[in-house]
N, C-alpha and C positions, 0 to 999 in steps of 0.2 A: 687615468684617474688614480691618485693616490689611495692607499687603503689606509683608513684611519687607525691610529694607535689607540691602545687602550685608554689612556688619559684623554684623548679626544674623542672618544666615544662616551666616556663618563661627563667630559665637559658638554657635550651635546645634550646628554639627558638632563643636567643641571639646567642649561639654558632653555629647553623646552619644558621644564616644569616636572620631569619624570620624578626628579628629586627636588622637592621644594625647600626654599629657604628654611634652614633650622632643621632638615632632615637628618637623622643619625644615619651614617652609611656603615652598615653591617656588614661585616668581611665575608662571612659565609654565605649570605645572599648575594653579593656582587660577584663571587669567585663562580656562584652558580649561574649568574644571569651572563656574565661575559665569557665564561669558559675559561678562566684563567686560573692562575696560581696566586697564594697569598703573596709571595715573593714579587709578582709582577704588579699586583694590585697595589701594594705599598710603594712601589716605585711611581705607579700612577699618582697615589696620593700625594708623593712629594712634588710631581710637577703641578699638579692641581693647588697644592698650598703655595707654591711659587707663584701661580697666577692669581691667589687670594679668592680662589673660588671655594674652598674648603679650608677649616680650622681644626685643629686638635684640641679638645676641650678636655681639661681634668676629669678624670673618672668617667668620660662619657664617649671618648674616642674622636673618631672624624665626623664632623657636623658641615653641612652644606652653610656657607656664609650668607647672611642677610644684610644687605647694604641699607644704610638709612638713607631717605632722599637727600639730606645735607652733604653726606659723603659723596653720594653720585653727582651731585651739583659741583663739588669740589673736584672730581675727577673730570668732568666735562670741562671746568675753566683751565685745567692743566693741559687737557687734550687741545684745546684751542690754541694755547701758546705753542705747544711743540708742533702741532699741524702746520699752523701759520709759518713758523719758522722753516719747517722744512720746504714748504712751498717756497718761501721767499729764496731759499738758498740753491732750489734745484737748478742744476747748470741746464742752460736752454740754448740752442734747440735740442730737443731729446733725440737721440739717433732714431732713424725710420724703423728698425727692427724692434727696439722697445716699445715705440708706439703701437706697432702691430700687436705685440703681445698684450700690452695694455687693453687695447680695443678687444682683443678676443676674450680676455678676463672678464671685460665689462659685459659682451655679449653672454657670456656663459652664465653671468649672475642673473641677467635679464630672463634668459631660457629657463633657468631653474624657477625663476617666479612664475612665469607663464605656466610652468608645468605644474604649478601648486606644490613643489617639493621644498618645503620650508628648511630643511635640514640642508640640503644643497645651496639654498640661498644663503644660509648662515657660512658655510665652507666657501663658496664662491666669493662673497662679501669681504671675508678674510683675505682670501688671495688676491683680490683686486686691489685692496689698499695696501697689503704688504708689500705688493710689486711697486705700486705707486709712489709709495714712500721710499722704497729702496733707492729710487733714482735721485734722491735728494744729494746722494755721495757721502753721506755720514751713517756709516752703518750703526753707531751706537744710538743715535737719534731715531733712526728708523725701528731699530728693536724696542727702543723704549715706547715709540707711538704703537707699536704693536701690542706690547704687554699693557698698556692703559686701555686700548680698544677693546682686548679680550675680557677685561675686567667688568666692562659694562655691556657685552654682548647679549646678556639675559635682559637687559633693559630695553635694547633695540628689538629683541625678538617678540616682545609682546604687542609689537605693531607689525608684525609680519602678514598678518590677516587683515590690515587695514588697507583697502586697495587704495585710498587716494594718498596715503603716506607713501606707499610702496611705489605707486606712479610717480611720484615727486622725487624721491631716491632714484630711480631709473634715468630721470631727466638729468639730476644732479650728476651722476655717473657720466652720462653724455657731455655735460658741459666742462666738467673736469679734463676729459680726454681732449675735447676740442680746444680748450685753452691752451693745452699743450702741444697740440699739432700746430697751433698758430703762434707758440712761442711767445705768448703774451702773458708776461709774468703777473701783472696787476690783475689780469681776468682770472689766472691761476690761483692766485692767492684768494681772491673773493669768492672762487668756486669752492675752495676747500673750507673757507670760514662758513660759507652758507650750507655746507653739506652736514655740519654738525647737528645731529638731530634734536627735536623738541622731546624726545622720548622720555627724558627725565621728568616732564609734566604729567605725562600719564603714569609713570612708576610712582610718583608721588602720590596721586588718587588713589592707586591701589592699594599702597602702603598704609595710608590713612583709613581705608575702609578695613584693613586687616588689622590695624592697632589702635583705631580712633585718633583722635587730633594730636596726641602726644607722640613727639617725635623723638627717637633717639640720637 
């Protein structure tokens, strides 16, 4: 199992609410928390800023980004276009070795959920979809899909403890792999579209509770 880099550790802490939206990230505290240096921390900030997870605010330093529900809806709309396009262009049939690896990643994600290890669920989900879309044959498209997916991981994480939602996710992962095993393009594209979550709806409710009815 790969060791998480510093930016990935901070990313997970943002996703799971250790650092809430709008939180100012104090360098001294983070250097102590992660046992790192200011230089490495600033490199991690650069990576997180590129993922739109943090922003540098004048006279305040680095803060965790809070997305509006409208922005989240826009991101999901773009994801639908990108992921459907990748599914439509994926060369079929997929090589047997690739299918075995994809199934292994699917099972690792499911095992993490069964074990109640939500941080592992987060990592295994990224790995599953990163490899899935790498099979489309267009590296730039695959990387763009991953970049957009990471921007909304905190939206998805709020439903990790929703057993009905997560059981549906596991079924959808199985359907994605099954469609690829059958080399059924229409089924695969439909499975990819169906997998885009309704988590944005839950986020809108939480955002409204936090800020009232006025959306930014």
